[in-house]
N, CA and C atoms of all chains as a GROMACS GRO file, in nm:
protein
  579
    1MET      N    1  -0.731  -0.111  -1.831
    1MET     CA    2  -0.648  -0.012  -1.829
    1MET      C    3  -0.531  -0.031  -1.704
    2LEU      N    4  -0.416  -0.002  -1.726
    2LEU     CA    5  -0.347   0.028  -1.675
    2LEU      C    6  -0.286   0.173  -1.567
    3LEU      N    7  -0.331   0.171  -1.470
    3LEU     CA    8  -0.325   0.324  -1.377
    3LEU      C    9  -0.221   0.314  -1.276
    4VAL      N   10  -0.177   0.464  -1.285
    4VAL     CA   11  -0.112   0.475  -1.142
    4VAL      C   12  -0.175   0.576  -1.081
    5LEU      N   13  -0.196   0.566  -0.972
    5LEU     CA   14  -0.314   0.662  -0.882
    5LEU      C   15  -0.192   0.741  -0.793
    6ASP      N   16  -0.212   0.880  -0.790
    6ASP     CA   17  -0.145   0.958  -0.710
    6ASP      C   18  -0.210   0.939  -0.557
    7SER      N   19  -0.139   0.975  -0.478
    7SER     CA   20  -0.157   0.970  -0.295
    7SER      C   21  -0.292   1.041  -0.290
    8ASN      N   22  -0.315   1.127  -0.354
    8ASN     CA   23  -0.433   1.204  -0.326
    8ASN      C   24  -0.569   1.124  -0.333
    9GLU      N   25  -0.564   1.042  -0.449
    9GLU     CA   26  -0.658   0.948  -0.479
    9GLU      C   27  -0.703   0.859  -0.372
   10PHE      N   28  -0.603   0.812  -0.287
   10PHE     CA   29  -0.603   0.714  -0.219
   10PHE      C   30  -0.666   0.786  -0.082
   11ILE      N   31  -0.617   0.911  -0.056
   11ILE     CA   32  -0.650   0.968   0.081
   11ILE      C   33  -0.782   1.000   0.067
   12PHE      N   34  -0.834   1.061  -0.053
   12PHE     CA   35  -0.989   1.097  -0.076
   12PHE      C   36  -1.056   0.964  -0.093
   13GLY      N   37  -1.006   0.879  -0.117
   13GLY     CA   38  -1.088   0.742  -0.174
   13GLY      C   39  -1.110   0.667  -0.053
   14PHE      N   40  -1.013   0.686   0.054
   14PHE     CA   41  -1.025   0.631   0.216
   14PHE      C   42  -1.154   0.692   0.261
   15GLY      N   43  -1.195   0.816   0.229
   15GLY     CA   44  -1.290   0.903   0.303
   15GLY      C   45  -1.264   1.014   0.385
   16PHE      N   46  -1.098   1.023   0.387
   16PHE     CA   47  -1.055   1.150   0.476
   16PHE      C   48  -1.135   1.268   0.461
   17ALA      N   49  -1.142   1.311   0.338
   17ALA     CA   50  -1.190   1.414   0.310
   17ALA      C   51  -1.295   1.386   0.178
   18ARG      N   52  -1.419   1.412   0.187
   18ARG     CA   53  -1.508   1.347   0.108
   18ARG      C   54  -1.509   1.391  -0.048
   19LYS      N   55  -1.476   1.278  -0.117
   19LYS     CA   56  -1.443   1.287  -0.280
   19LYS      C   57  -1.531   1.176  -0.351
   20PRO      N   58  -1.658   1.167  -0.363
   20PRO     CA   59  -1.733   1.076  -0.416
   20PRO      C   60  -1.667   1.026  -0.530
   21SER      N   61  -1.592   1.090  -0.628
   21SER     CA   62  -1.529   1.043  -0.745
   21SER      C   63  -1.408   0.959  -0.708
   22SER      N   64  -1.331   0.979  -0.612
   22SER     CA   65  -1.205   0.911  -0.570
   22SER      C   66  -1.232   0.796  -0.508
   23GLU      N   67  -1.352   0.801  -0.426
   23GLU     CA   68  -1.401   0.669  -0.360
   23GLU      C   69  -1.477   0.569  -0.478
   24ALA      N   70  -1.550   0.615  -0.577
   24ALA     CA   71  -1.585   0.543  -0.680
   24ALA      C   72  -1.475   0.482  -0.782
   25LEU      N   73  -1.350   0.557  -0.776
   25LEU     CA   74  -1.252   0.512  -0.840
   25LEU      C   75  -1.192   0.373  -0.781
   26LEU      N   76  -1.168   0.378  -0.638
   26LEU     CA   77  -1.127   0.276  -0.565
   26LEU      C   78  -1.201   0.153  -0.575
   27ASP      N   79  -1.355   0.198  -0.585
   27ASP     CA   80  -1.430   0.089  -0.578
   27ASP      C   81  -1.438   0.011  -0.702
   28THR      N   82  -1.416   0.110  -0.815
   28THR     CA   83  -1.436   0.042  -0.971
   28THR      C   84  -1.301  -0.038  -0.981
   29ILE      N   85  -1.175   0.010  -0.924
   29ILE     CA   86  -1.047  -0.081  -0.940
   29ILE      C   87  -1.061  -0.220  -0.840
   30THR      N   88  -1.147  -0.182  -0.735
   30THR     CA   89  -1.166  -0.305  -0.647
   30THR      C   90  -1.230  -0.432  -0.716
   31GLU      N   91  -1.344  -0.403  -0.794
   31GLU     CA   92  -1.421  -0.465  -0.850
   31GLU      C   93  -1.418  -0.524  -0.992
   32ALA      N   94  -1.316  -0.461  -1.079
   32ALA     CA   95  -1.312  -0.485  -1.214
   32ALA      C   96  -1.182  -0.537  -1.248
   33PRO      N   97  -1.169  -0.674  -1.260
   33PRO     CA   98  -1.005  -0.702  -1.302
   33PRO      C   99  -0.975  -0.676  -1.417
   34THR      N  100  -1.023  -0.598  -1.522
   34THR     CA  101  -0.978  -0.539  -1.643
   34THR      C  102  -0.898  -0.457  -1.599
   35HIS      N  103  -0.914  -0.370  -1.490
   35HIS     CA  104  -0.830  -0.229  -1.477
   35HIS      C  105  -0.743  -0.260  -1.356
   36THR      N  106  -0.603  -0.238  -1.371
   36THR     CA  107  -0.483  -0.280  -1.278
   36THR      C  108  -0.412  -0.157  -1.237
   37ILE      N  109  -0.362  -0.176  -1.135
   37ILE     CA  110  -0.271  -0.049  -1.046
   37ILE      C  111  -0.131  -0.098  -1.052
   38ARG      N  112  -0.055   0.030  -1.074
   38ARG     CA  113   0.074   0.012  -1.004
   38ARG      C  114   0.115   0.122  -0.914
   39ILE      N  115   0.203   0.100  -0.825
   39ILE     CA  116   0.226   0.157  -0.714
   39ILE      C  117   0.397   0.179  -0.687
   40PRO      N  118   0.460   0.296  -0.664
   40PRO     CA  119   0.568   0.304  -0.617
   40PRO      C  120   0.592   0.314  -0.447
   41ARG      N  121   0.716   0.295  -0.398
   41ARG     CA  122   0.715   0.289  -0.246
   41ARG      C  123   0.688   0.429  -0.236
   42LEU      N  124   0.724   0.536  -0.307
   42LEU     CA  125   0.713   0.668  -0.257
   42LEU      C  126   0.536   0.685  -0.231
   43ILE      N  127   0.487   0.662  -0.306
   43ILE     CA  128   0.336   0.689  -0.283
   43ILE      C  129   0.295   0.604  -0.148
   44ILE      N  130   0.351   0.473  -0.175
   44ILE     CA  131   0.292   0.404   0.002
   44ILE      C  132   0.350   0.485   0.089
   45GLU      N  133   0.450   0.549   0.096
   45GLU     CA  134   0.504   0.631   0.224
   45GLU      C  135   0.436   0.758   0.243
   46GLU      N  136   0.396   0.831   0.123
   46GLU     CA  137   0.313   0.934   0.138
   46GLU      C  138   0.184   0.904   0.196
   47VAL      N  139   0.110   0.825   0.172
   47VAL     CA  140  -0.035   0.782   0.227
   47VAL      C  141  -0.015   0.736   0.349
   48GLY      N  142   0.090   0.662   0.380
   48GLY     CA  143   0.126   0.622   0.521
   48GLY      C  144   0.146   0.698   0.622
   49ARG      N  145   0.189   0.830   0.562
   49ARG     CA  146   0.236   0.932   0.655
   49ARG      C  147   0.104   1.004   0.725
   50HIS      N  148  -0.012   0.950   0.662
   50HIS     CA  149  -0.144   1.013   0.696
   50HIS      C  150  -0.212   0.891   0.771
   51LEU      N  151  -0.178   0.766   0.798
   51LEU     CA  152  -0.259   0.659   0.851
   51LEU      C  153  -0.197   0.619   0.995
   52THR      N  154  -0.304   0.575   1.077
   52THR     CA  155  -0.240   0.531   1.202
   52THR      C  156  -0.181   0.378   1.144
   53PRO      N  157  -0.080   0.313   1.244
   53PRO     CA  158  -0.023   0.183   1.219
   53PRO      C  159  -0.149   0.098   1.188
   54GLU      N  160  -0.261   0.074   1.203
   54GLU     CA  161  -0.364  -0.011   1.208
   54GLU      C  162  -0.409  -0.001   1.060
   55GLU      N  163  -0.434   0.143   1.040
   55GLU     CA  164  -0.492   0.177   0.902
   55GLU      C  165  -0.386   0.164   0.792
   56PHE      N  166  -0.271   0.159   0.840
   56PHE     CA  167  -0.152   0.132   0.754
   56PHE      C  168  -0.140  -0.005   0.708
   57ARG      N  169  -0.175  -0.079   0.810
   57ARG     CA  170  -0.176  -0.236   0.787
   57ARG      C  171  -0.270  -0.282   0.690
   58GLU      N  172  -0.391  -0.216   0.709
   58GLU     CA  173  -0.520  -0.251   0.590
   58GLU      C  174  -0.465  -0.189   0.452
   59PHE      N  175  -0.417  -0.070   0.471
   59PHE     CA  176  -0.391  -0.003   0.348
   59PHE      C  177  -0.282  -0.119   0.283
   60ILE      N  178  -0.194  -0.185   0.334
   60ILE     CA  179  -0.100  -0.241   0.249
   60ILE      C  180  -0.148  -0.377   0.195
   61GLU      N  181  -0.244  -0.427   0.286
   61GLU     CA  182  -0.332  -0.558   0.266
   61GLU      C  183  -0.386  -0.533   0.134
   62TYR      N  184  -0.460  -0.412   0.136
   62TYR     CA  185  -0.530  -0.385   0.014
   62TYR      C  186  -0.448  -0.359  -0.112
   63ILE      N  187  -0.352  -0.306  -0.077
   63ILE     CA  188  -0.277  -0.274  -0.206
   63ILE      C  189  -0.209  -0.424  -0.259
   64ILE      N  190  -0.142  -0.494  -0.170
   64ILE     CA  191  -0.082  -0.623  -0.236
   64ILE      C  192  -0.183  -0.727  -0.246
   65SER      N  193  -0.323  -0.731  -0.220
   65SER     CA  194  -0.413  -0.757  -0.308
   65SER      C  195  -0.459  -0.750  -0.426
   66LEU      N  196  -0.381  -0.616  -0.490
   66LEU     CA  197  -0.417  -0.580  -0.628
   66LEU      C  198  -0.298  -0.550  -0.690
   67THR      N  199  -0.173  -0.527  -0.643
   67THR     CA  200  -0.071  -0.528  -0.742
   67THR      C  201   0.066  -0.551  -0.617
   68ALA      N  202   0.180  -0.543  -0.692
   68ALA     CA  203   0.311  -0.546  -0.622
   68ALA      C  204   0.366  -0.411  -0.617
   69ILE      N  205   0.437  -0.371  -0.500
   69ILE     CA  206   0.480  -0.263  -0.460
   69ILE      C  207   0.630  -0.229  -0.523
   70ASP      N  208   0.632  -0.154  -0.631
   70ASP     CA  209   0.770  -0.095  -0.688
   70ASP      C  210   0.846  -0.021  -0.593
   71GLU      N  211   0.995  -0.091  -0.601
   71GLU     CA  212   1.060   0.015  -0.523
   71GLU      C  213   1.128   0.142  -0.588
   72ASP      N  214   1.138   0.244  -0.543
   72ASP     CA  215   1.161   0.365  -0.633
   72ASP      C  216   1.284   0.359  -0.706
   73PHE      N  217   1.398   0.259  -0.661
   73PHE     CA  218   1.493   0.269  -0.726
   73PHE      C  219   1.507   0.217  -0.882
   74VAL      N  220   1.420   0.118  -0.886
   74VAL     CA  221   1.376   0.047  -1.009
   74VAL      C  222   1.378   0.186  -1.145
   75VAL      N  223   1.313   0.278  -1.092
   75VAL     CA  224   1.321   0.376  -1.220
   75VAL      C  225   1.396   0.444  -1.252
   76PRO      N  226   1.479   0.450  -1.388
   76PRO     CA  227   1.596   0.480  -1.471
   76PRO      C  228   1.630   0.630  -1.420
   77PHE      N  229   1.736   0.668  -1.375
   77PHE     CA  230   1.766   0.784  -1.338
   77PHE      C  231   1.724   0.904  -1.452
   78GLU      N  232   1.745   0.846  -1.555
   78GLU     CA  233   1.761   0.922  -1.712
   78GLU      C  234   1.617   0.973  -1.725
   79LEU      N  235   1.511   0.883  -1.677
   79LEU     CA  236   1.370   0.928  -1.701
   79LEU      C  237   1.316   1.018  -1.623
   80GLY      N  238   1.378   1.014  -1.516
   80GLY     CA  239   1.340   1.144  -1.412
   80GLY      C  240   1.435   1.248  -1.454
   81SER      N  241   1.551   1.262  -1.487
   81SER     CA  242   1.633   1.390  -1.521
   81SER      C  243   1.532   1.461  -1.664
   82LYS      N  244   1.487   1.363  -1.720
   82LYS     CA  245   1.406   1.416  -1.864
   82LYS      C  246   1.312   1.511  -1.791
   83TYR      N  247   1.225   1.490  -1.701
   83TYR     CA  248   1.105   1.535  -1.661
   83TYR      C  249   1.153   1.667  -1.571
   84GLU      N  250   1.275   1.651  -1.490
   84GLU     CA  251   1.333   1.748  -1.407
   84GLU      C  252   1.371   1.869  -1.498
   85ALA      N  253   1.447   1.823  -1.614
   85ALA     CA  254   1.491   1.940  -1.713
   85ALA      C  255   1.357   1.999  -1.788
   86ASP      N  256   1.227   1.943  -1.762
   86ASP     CA  257   1.120   2.009  -1.852
   86ASP      C  258   1.059   2.109  -1.706
   87GLY      N  259   1.132   2.096  -1.598
   87GLY     CA  260   1.068   2.217  -1.503
   87GLY      C  261   0.992   2.145  -1.406
   88LEU      N  262   0.994   2.004  -1.370
   88LEU     CA  263   0.921   1.942  -1.256
   88LEU      C  264   1.013   1.931  -1.148
   89LYS      N  265   0.963   1.955  -1.023
   89LYS     CA  266   1.049   1.908  -0.891
   89LYS      C  267   1.070   1.786  -0.889
   90PRO      N  268   1.182   1.748  -0.854
   90PRO     CA  269   1.254   1.626  -0.832
   90PRO      C  270   1.128   1.536  -0.809
   91ALA      N  271   1.062   1.530  -0.708
   91ALA     CA  272   0.960   1.438  -0.649
   91ALA      C  273   0.852   1.408  -0.769
   92ASP      N  274   0.811   1.535  -0.800
   92ASP     CA  275   0.723   1.520  -0.928
   92ASP      C  276   0.774   1.442  -1.046
   93ALA      N  277   0.899   1.478  -1.091
   93ALA     CA  278   0.962   1.426  -1.188
   93ALA      C  279   0.976   1.284  -1.178
   94PHE      N  280   0.994   1.215  -1.040
   94PHE     CA  281   1.003   1.098  -1.024
   94PHE      C  282   0.855   1.012  -1.043
   95ILE      N  283   0.773   1.092  -1.028
   95ILE     CA  284   0.655   1.013  -1.042
   95ILE      C  285   0.615   0.998  -1.189
   96ALA      N  286   0.629   1.100  -1.256
   96ALA     CA  287   0.606   1.103  -1.407
   96ALA      C  288   0.702   1.017  -1.475
   97ALA      N  289   0.822   1.012  -1.429
   97ALA     CA  290   0.910   0.869  -1.464
   97ALA      C  291   0.865   0.746  -1.434
   98TYR      N  292   0.803   0.734  -1.313
   98TYR     CA  293   0.746   0.587  -1.310
   98TYR      C  294   0.649   0.571  -1.394
   99VAL      N  295   0.542   0.648  -1.416
   99VAL     CA  296   0.434   0.635  -1.471
   99VAL      C  297   0.478   0.598  -1.612
  100GLU      N  298   0.562   0.648  -1.690
  100GLU     CA  299   0.618   0.636  -1.795
  100GLU      C  300   0.696   0.490  -1.829
  101TRP      N  301   0.776   0.452  -1.703
  101TRP     CA  302   0.840   0.334  -1.692
  101TRP      C  303   0.753   0.202  -1.701
  102THR      N  304   0.625   0.236  -1.630
  102THR     CA  305   0.535   0.128  -1.595
  102THR      C  306   0.458   0.105  -1.744
  103GLY      N  307   0.465   0.180  -1.827
  103GLY     CA  308   0.372   0.204  -1.941
  103GLY      C  309   0.243   0.238  -1.925
  104ALA      N  310   0.227   0.285  -1.795
  104ALA     CA  311   0.059   0.309  -1.764
  104ALA      C  312  -0.011   0.381  -1.857
  105ASP      N  313  -0.136   0.364  -1.857
  105ASP     CA  314  -0.235   0.430  -1.961
  105ASP      C  315  -0.226   0.565  -1.907
  106ALA      N  316  -0.238   0.596  -1.779
  106ALA     CA  317  -0.289   0.701  -1.714
  106ALA      C  318  -0.221   0.727  -1.576
  107LEU      N  319  -0.200   0.837  -1.541
  107LEU     CA  320  -0.177   0.892  -1.386
  107LEU      C  321  -0.302   0.941  -1.364
  108VAL      N  322  -0.340   0.910  -1.246
  108VAL     CA  323  -0.484   0.964  -1.184
  108VAL      C  324  -0.441   1.051  -1.078
  109THR      N  325  -0.498   1.196  -1.076
  109THR     CA  326  -0.466   1.269  -0.970
  109THR      C  327  -0.565   1.378  -0.954
  110GLU      N  328  -0.599   1.433  -0.859
  110GLU     CA  329  -0.680   1.562  -0.837
  110GLU      C  330  -0.619   1.691  -0.825
  111ASN      N  331  -0.476   1.684  -0.858
  111ASN     CA  332  -0.406   1.783  -0.852
  111ASN      C  333  -0.424   1.853  -1.005
  112ARG      N  334  -0.492   1.939  -1.028
  112ARG     CA  335  -0.516   1.996  -1.154
  112ARG      C  336  -0.398   2.043  -1.231
  113HIS      N  337  -0.298   2.076  -1.155
  113HIS     CA  338  -0.169   2.149  -1.224
  113HIS      C  339  -0.047   2.032  -1.259
  114PHE      N  340  -0.076   1.922  -1.185
  114PHE     CA  341   0.035   1.831  -1.198
  114PHE      C  342   0.021   1.783  -1.347
  115LEU      N  343   0.152   1.794  -1.421
  115LEU     CA  344   0.167   1.799  -1.574
  115LEU      C  345   0.098   1.826  -1.668
  116ARG      N  346  -0.027   1.908  -1.634
  116ARG     CA  347  -0.112   1.941  -1.731
  116ARG      C  348  -0.062   2.045  -1.848
  117GLN      N  349   0.053   2.109  -1.806
  117GLN     CA  350   0.104   2.179  -1.892
  117GLN      C  351   0.217   2.131  -1.995
  118HIS      N  352   0.230   1.991  -1.959
  118HIS     CA  353   0.342   1.940  -2.042
  118HIS      C  354   0.270   1.861  -2.154
  119ASP      N  355   0.325   1.888  -2.272
  119ASP     CA  356   0.268   1.822  -2.400
  119ASP      C  357   0.346   1.695  -2.421
  120ASN      N  358   0.282   1.612  -2.506
  120ASN     CA  359   0.363   1.505  -2.545
  120ASN      C  360   0.398   1.374  -2.448
  121LEU      N  361   0.310   1.395  -2.355
  121LEU     CA  362   0.343   1.284  -2.250
  121LEU      C  363   0.312   1.134  -2.304
  122PRO      N  364   0.414   1.039  -2.264
  122PRO     CA  365   0.340   0.890  -2.319
  122PRO      C  366   0.215   0.852  -2.245
  123PHE      N  367   0.163   0.932  -2.135
  123PHE     CA  368   0.050   0.875  -2.097
  123PHE      C  369  -0.027   0.976  -2.046
  124ARG      N  370  -0.174   0.948  -2.009
  124ARG     CA  371  -0.288   1.082  -2.010
  124ARG      C  372  -0.263   1.118  -1.862
  125VAL      N  373  -0.298   1.204  -1.828
  125VAL     CA  374  -0.333   1.288  -1.684
  125VAL      C  375  -0.477   1.285  -1.681
  126LEU      N  376  -0.547   1.234  -1.567
  126LEU     CA  377  -0.687   1.245  -1.557
  126LEU      C  378  -0.730   1.235  -1.390
  127ASN      N  379  -0.840   1.319  -1.383
  127ASN     CA  380  -0.887   1.290  -1.237
  127ASN      C  381  -0.997   1.209  -1.230
  128ALA      N  382  -1.012   1.160  -1.100
  128ALA     CA  383  -1.110   1.031  -1.094
  128ALA      C  384  -1.223   1.030  -1.165
  129ALA      N  385  -1.271   1.146  -1.184
  129ALA     CA  386  -1.411   1.147  -1.259
  129ALA      C  387  -1.408   1.113  -1.417
  130ASP      N  388  -1.280   1.175  -1.473
  130ASP     CA  389  -1.278   1.132  -1.607
  130ASP      C  390  -1.222   1.004  -1.612
  131CYS      N  391  -1.137   0.954  -1.531
  131CYS     CA  392  -1.092   0.819  -1.550
  131CYS      C  393  -1.205   0.722  -1.546
  132ILE      N  394  -1.300   0.725  -1.453
  132ILE     CA  395  -1.414   0.662  -1.445
  132ILE      C  396  -1.473   0.627  -1.585
  133LYS      N  397  -1.498   0.737  -1.620
  133LYS     CA  398  -1.552   0.760  -1.790
  133LYS      C  399  -1.493   0.669  -1.883
  134THR      N  400  -1.330   0.736  -1.875
  134THR     CA  401  -1.274   0.625  -1.952
  134THR      C  402  -1.265   0.473  -1.940
  135MET      N  403  -1.266   0.428  -1.813
  135MET     CA  404  -1.271   0.297  -1.781
  135MET      C  405  -1.400   0.241  -1.836
  136LYS      N  406  -1.501   0.308  -1.840
  136LYS     CA  407  -1.634   0.261  -1.888
  136LYS      C  408  -1.640   0.238  -2.008
  137ALA      N  409  -1.564   0.333  -2.086
  137ALA     CA  410  -1.569   0.338  -2.238
  137ALA      C  411  -1.465   0.233  -2.311
  138PHE      N  412  -1.344   0.183  -2.214
  138PHE     CA  413  -1.235   0.070  -2.221
  138PHE      C  414  -1.312  -0.042  -2.200
  139ARG      N  415  -1.414  -0.068  -2.157
  139ARG     CA  416  -1.484  -0.217  -2.123
  139ARG      C  417  -1.514  -0.283  -2.255
  140MET      N  418   0.110  -1.055  -1.162
  140MET     CA  419   0.086  -1.066  -1.018
  140MET      C  420  -0.047  -1.109  -1.023
  141LYS      N  421  -0.131  -1.178  -0.961
  141LYS     CA  422  -0.253  -1.219  -0.940
  141LYS      C  423  -0.333  -1.149  -0.851
  142GLN      N  424  -0.429  -1.061  -0.876
  142GLN     CA  425  -0.539  -1.010  -0.820
  142GLN      C  426  -0.613  -1.088  -0.711
  143ASN      N  427  -0.619  -1.020  -0.589
  143ASN     CA  428  -0.736  -1.118  -0.511
  143ASN      C  429  -0.835  -1.000  -0.458
  144LEU      N  430  -0.929  -0.952  -0.554
  144LEU     CA  431  -1.031  -0.844  -0.562
  144LEU      C  432  -1.116  -0.878  -0.434
  145LYS      N  433  -1.139  -1.010  -0.394
  145LYS     CA  434  -1.213  -1.016  -0.274
  145LYS      C  435  -1.172  -0.962  -0.154
  146LYS      N  436  -1.034  -0.999  -0.135
  146LYS     CA  437  -0.952  -0.972  -0.029
  146LYS      C  438  -0.925  -0.796  -0.015
  147ALA      N  439  -0.915  -0.751  -0.148
  147ALA     CA  440  -0.896  -0.612  -0.161
  147ALA      C  441  -1.015  -0.548  -0.110
  148LYS      N  442  -1.124  -0.557  -0.154
  148LYS     CA  443  -1.234  -0.536  -0.120
  148LYS      C  444  -1.259  -0.520   0.041
  149ARG      N  445  -1.244  -0.641   0.098
  149ARG     CA  446  -1.249  -0.647   0.248
  149ARG      C  447  -1.149  -0.572   0.324
  150HIS      N  448  -1.051  -0.526   0.275
  150HIS     CA  449  -0.936  -0.460   0.352
  150HIS      C  450  -0.961  -0.314   0.320
  151LEU      N  451  -1.037  -0.295   0.186
  151LEU     CA  452  -1.071  -0.129   0.149
  151LEU      C  453  -1.211  -0.099   0.246
  152ALA      N  454  -1.258  -0.204   0.265
  152ALA     CA  455  -1.370  -0.172   0.376
  152ALA      C  456  -1.347  -0.147   0.520
  153LYS      N  457  -1.260  -0.215   0.559
  153LYS     CA  458  -1.191  -0.221   0.691
  153LYS      C  459  -1.132  -0.079   0.717
  154LEU      N  460  -1.064  -0.047   0.632
  154LEU     CA  461  -1.003   0.095   0.628
  154LEU      C  462  -1.089   0.208   0.624
  155ARG      N  463  -1.190   0.207   0.547
  155ARG     CA  464  -1.283   0.329   0.551
  155ARG      C  465  -1.356   0.319   0.668
  156GLU      N  466  -1.368   0.222   0.735
  156GLU     CA  467  -1.447   0.219   0.857
  156GLU      C  468  -1.369   0.273   0.990
  157LEU      N  469  -1.217   0.246   0.967
  157LEU     CA  470  -1.132   0.282   1.076
  157LEU      C  471  -1.126   0.466   1.056
  158VAL      N  472  -1.108   0.479   0.916
  158VAL     CA  473  -1.089   0.648   0.902
  158VAL      C  474  -1.223   0.685   0.944
  159SER      N  475  -1.354   0.642   0.928
  159SER     CA  476  -1.454   0.735   0.955
  159SER      C  477  -1.467   0.744   1.107
  160LYS      N  478  -1.386   0.641   1.182
  160LYS     CA  479  -1.404   0.643   1.322
  160LYS      C  480  -1.349   0.749   1.391
  161ARG      N  481  -1.274   0.821   1.330
  161ARG     CA  482  -1.160   0.909   1.394
  161ARG      C  483  -1.154   1.065   1.337
  162LYS      N  484  -1.116   1.160   1.424
  162LYS     CA  485  -1.099   1.298   1.350
  162LYS      C  486  -0.975   1.312   1.285
  163HIS      N  487  -0.940   1.342   1.181
  163HIS     CA  488  -0.806   1.346   1.116
  163HIS      C  489  -0.789   1.511   1.067
  164PRO      N  490  -0.677   1.544   1.042
  164PRO     CA  491  -0.659   1.664   1.004
  164PRO      C  492  -0.686   1.711   0.867
  165LEU      N  493  -0.695   1.592   0.810
  165LEU     CA  494  -0.741   1.617   0.665
  165LEU      C  495  -0.894   1.601   0.653
  166THR      N  496  -0.985   1.570   0.745
  166THR     CA  497  -1.105   1.579   0.757
  166THR      C  498  -1.158   1.717   0.776
  167GLU      N  499  -1.254   1.726   0.672
  167GLU     CA  500  -1.366   1.840   0.664
  167GLU      C  501  -1.249   1.977   0.640
  168VAL      N  502  -1.162   1.951   0.575
  168VAL     CA  503  -1.091   2.090   0.508
  168VAL      C  504  -1.117   2.074   0.372
  169LYS      N  505  -1.071   2.206   0.307
  169LYS     CA  506  -1.099   2.226   0.154
  169LYS      C  507  -1.010   2.113   0.067
  170GLU      N  508  -1.023   2.103  -0.044
  170GLU     CA  509  -0.994   2.002  -0.129
  170GLU      C  510  -0.830   2.063  -0.143
  171GLU      N  511  -0.815   2.178  -0.177
  171GLU     CA  512  -0.675   2.237  -0.206
  171GLU      C  513  -0.590   2.218  -0.079
  172LYS      N  514  -0.651   2.204   0.030
  172LYS     CA  515  -0.557   2.228   0.174
  172LYS      C  516  -0.501   2.085   0.160
  173VAL      N  517  -0.592   1.969   0.120
  173VAL     CA  518  -0.534   1.854   0.143
  173VAL      C  519  -0.436   1.816   0.032
  174LEU      N  520  -0.465   1.888  -0.086
  174LEU     CA  521  -0.337   1.864  -0.163
  174LEU      C  522  -0.228   1.944  -0.164
  175GLU      N  523  -0.268   2.051  -0.088
  175GLU     CA  524  -0.089   2.124  -0.059
  175GLU      C  525  -0.059   2.032   0.063
  176THR      N  526  -0.124   1.979   0.149
  176THR     CA  527  -0.066   1.903   0.256
  176THR      C  528   0.040   1.778   0.201
  177LEU      N  529  -0.042   1.725   0.108
  177LEU     CA  530   0.004   1.580   0.031
  177LEU      C  531   0.129   1.612  -0.063
  178ARG      N  532   0.140   1.765  -0.110
  178ARG     CA  533   0.257   1.808  -0.186
  178ARG      C  534   0.390   1.831  -0.097
  179LYS      N  535   0.350   1.876   0.034
  179LYS     CA  536   0.462   1.871   0.142
  179LYS      C  537   0.521   1.757   0.175
  180THR      N  538   0.403   1.676   0.192
  180THR     CA  539   0.451   1.533   0.263
  180THR      C  540   0.532   1.482   0.146
  181ARG      N  541   0.515   1.469  -0.003
  181ARG     CA  542   0.577   1.428  -0.101
  181ARG      C  543   0.739   1.503  -0.057
  182GLU      N  544   0.722   1.627  -0.075
  182GLU     CA  545   0.857   1.700  -0.091
  182GLU      C  546   0.951   1.667   0.035
  183GLU      N  547   0.897   1.655   0.160
  183GLU     CA  548   0.974   1.598   0.261
  183GLU      C  549   1.037   1.476   0.253
  184LEU      N  550   0.956   1.385   0.216
  184LEU     CA  551   1.000   1.250   0.190
  184LEU      C  552   1.100   1.228   0.081
  185TRP      N  553   1.080   1.317  -0.012
  185TRP     CA  554   1.159   1.310  -0.125
  185TRP      C  555   1.304   1.352  -0.085
  186ASP      N  556   1.331   1.457  -0.007
  186ASP     CA  557   1.414   1.502   0.055
  186ASP      C  558   1.509   1.408   0.148
  187LYS      N  559   1.430   1.359   0.236
  187LYS     CA  560   1.485   1.258   0.333
  187LYS      C  561   1.537   1.156   0.246
  188LYS      N  562   1.477   1.098   0.159
  188LYS     CA  563   1.529   1.000   0.041
  188LYS      C  564   1.664   1.054  -0.019
  189PHE      N  565   1.648   1.149  -0.060
  189PHE     CA  566   1.789   1.201  -0.133
  189PHE      C  567   1.880   1.249  -0.032
  190ALA      N  568   1.847   1.312   0.076
  190ALA     CA  569   1.973   1.317   0.178
  190ALA      C  570   2.021   1.197   0.219
  191ALA      N  571   1.960   1.099   0.218
  191ALA     CA  572   1.997   0.966   0.258
  191ALA      C  573   2.106   0.891   0.156
  192ARG      N  574   2.087   0.968   0.023
  192ARG     CA  575   2.200   0.888  -0.091
  192ARG      C  576   2.291   0.961  -0.080
  193THR      N  577   2.305   1.104  -0.018
  193THR     CA  578   2.420   1.184  -0.030
  193THR      C  579   2.492   1.180   0.088
   0.00000   0.00000   0.00000
């Protein structure tokens, strides 16, 4: 599966606030080559805001061991506008547009409200626990 | 892009070790508070990026 992880999955998965499902999600991604992630610069910066320089260096090394970092400007403006017109805040619209642009199977987030009221999305919105179940079924 | 899972595992373990050794404002707070903090971070960063373009 190709996944985009929201910043909260990294924060929970690194152990700032205990969330076993998010920790297990990062473990699964780090152990199974059948599942890959994509990440935009914005999420790198969001997570980085909460890390010390030493932690940030480990975070970057972790990410570049798994995937390349996509610059935000690669996402077509029109895709973001579509989600903004649907009522999302600009930054959330960008994340939704990024997930669509990558062709990912799912956006993984613990934010229950994010995109869940939107029908006909070209990707699924899952929390870590449901994502792990889906990944197991995918194997 | 070729994944290096062994290296990723090592850095994830090191990062968790570093995080476990310090008290952070997001530690021991409710999940909703963490999500709210991250929402604010996203909005601030986006505003900064957008302001830089105009």
